[in-house]
Every structure is written in structure tokens, then in C-alpha cells.
N, C-alpha and C positions, 0 to 999 in steps of 0.2 A: 613559496611555490604552492599556488593555488590546486585545490581538492578535484581531480577530474571525473572521481569517478561519477557514474549516470545516479538519477535522484528520479521517482516517481512517482506518482501521488495517485493513490486509488481506494477501496474499501475493503475493509475485511469481509471476507465471507465464510471465513469459519477459524475458528481459535479453541477446536477442541484436541489438537496435541498439545502436548509439554514443550516449550520454548519455540512453538511453529504456530507460524500464521500463514492463511493464504489469504493473498490481496487480489482483487480484481481491480483490473487497469485499462479504463475504457479510451478508445483510440478513435477517433474520425479524423478521416481523409476523404479527399476529393478524387473521382476517379479522374483521370488526365483525360480519357476520350467524350465519358457522358457526361461530367461536370454532377456528379451526383455524389451526395456524400455517403462515405460509407462509415458504418460503425462495428467497431471488432472490439473482443474483449479477450486478453489475456490472461491467465492465471499465475502467480507470482509465489512460490513459496520461499518466507521472510523468517530470520532466527530473532525470536523475543525472547530474551533473555531474562526478564523478568516477569513475563506473564500479567503485562499490563493492558496489553489490546485485547478488546473485546469484538464480536461480532457487530458489524453494522460502523465499526470507527473509522471516520476519515484519517488515513496515515500515510507518511511519508517513508518511502524504503530507500536504501543506499546500495550498491552493488557491496558484494565483498568477494572475499575468495570463497570457494566452495566450502560447505560444509557439511554437505552429506552429498545423496545422488541428485538429491532436487531442490535441494537450497543454497543458493548463491546468492541473496540479497538481505539486508537487515533492517530491523525495525530503527528509523532515525528517531521519528517522533509523532504523535499523535498531533492531529490539525484539529478533531472535533470528534468529541465523545456522543455515540449514539446512546440516548437514555433508554431500554428497553421496557421500563415499567410505564412508562412514560407516550412512548414511541415519538420523542424528538430528540433533538440533535443539539448538545450545547457547545461553547467553543472552549479552547484548550489553551492556556495561557503561555505565551512564549518567552523563555527565558533568557533569552539572549543569544541562543547557540544557532 
């Protein structure tokens, strides 16, 4: 049976809480009447059990059961690491999951 949980990709905007990250997900939609591209950003609180994500990382989060009042997502994997010292981004190897 395939896993039907939703997955989103976004940037970590805050990793200051213990075992919790805040992920900003950008969505671009075209307006049905005016045909203008509208960009919206939503914040999601995600569970990070090992505190491995840092601010600026590109991550994939997955739907989960409610873990607290705001947390309904969990960190699935880190796609890119943000190197704060040099201001660059490095790719993370996928381990086949």
C-alpha cells in the first residue's frame, strides 16, 4: 500500500526550539481571472527529533499525527545544507529513502 501522506519542500526559517523547526513553504499560483502569478508563503512547525536541521536548510517535511498544538508535520530529510559561515549551500546525499 503506497504512503499517502502529503510532503512539502521548504526552507528552515527557525531552528531555535528544541526538537522543532519552522519551515517556510512558498507556493506560486496563477490567478484564474487576471492571469497574474501570486506567491504565497506559509509557515509549518515540524518535528525534528535529532535537532539536525539548521536555519537556511532546504528540507522535506511529511504529514504526521498531531504532536502538539501547532506541530502536525515531521522532518523527513534534508535536501540541502546551508553553510552559514560561508553563505553557500551544499547538497546532501540521498541514502535511498
